[in-house]
C-alpha positions in Angstrom: 165.5 137.8 98.5 162.1 138.0 96.8 159.1 136.0 97.9 158.2 132.8 96.1 155.3 133.3 93.7 152.4 130.8 93.4 152.0 129.3 89.9 148.5 130.5 89.1 147.7 127.8 86.5 148.6 125.1 89.0 146.5 126.7 91.7 143.4 126.6 89.5 143.9 122.9 88.6 145.1 121.3 91.9 143.4 121.1 95.3 145.1 120.1 98.6 143.2 117.9 101.0 143.3 118.4 104.8 145.9 115.7 105.2 148.2 117.2 102.6 147.3 114.9 99.6 147.2 116.5 96.2 144.0 116.0 94.2 143.9 116.4 90.4 141.4 115.9 87.6 141.4 112.9 85.4 142.5 113.0 81.8 140.5 111.9 78.7 137.1 113.3 79.8 136.8 116.4 77.5 135.9 115.0 74.1 135.3 111.8 72.0 132.9 110.7 74.7 130.5 108.7 72.5 132.9 105.7 72.2 133.6 105.6 75.9 131.3 103.5 78.1 129.1 105.0 80.7 131.0 103.3 83.5 134.3 104.7 82.2 132.8 108.2 81.9 131.4 108.0 85.4 134.8 107.1 86.8 136.4 110.0 84.9 134.2 112.5 86.8 135.9 111.8 90.1 139.1 113.5 91.0 142.2 111.4 91.7 145.1 111.6 94.2 148.3 112.7 92.5 151.2 110.2 92.7 153.5 110.8 95.6 156.5 111.2 93.3 154.9 114.3 91.8 153.7 116.0 95.0 156.9 117.6 96.0 157.2 119.3 92.5 153.6 120.5 92.7 154.0 121.8 96.2 157.0 123.9 95.0 154.7 125.4 92.3 152.1 126.2 95.0 154.7 127.8 97.3 154.3 125.2 100.1 
């Protein structure tokens, strides 16, 4: 049987922490930024922990 291949698009967008949590970027931070408050834009800069219901699917894409 062939080896599992890593999904390259997922690997570029997702990072794993040392404890195994999946980190992702936040949405809504690429355009239309003038109407968003500075506080909201500052919070969008930080990465977020992916929901636990999605982590098993993401780990399959990453070959883990």
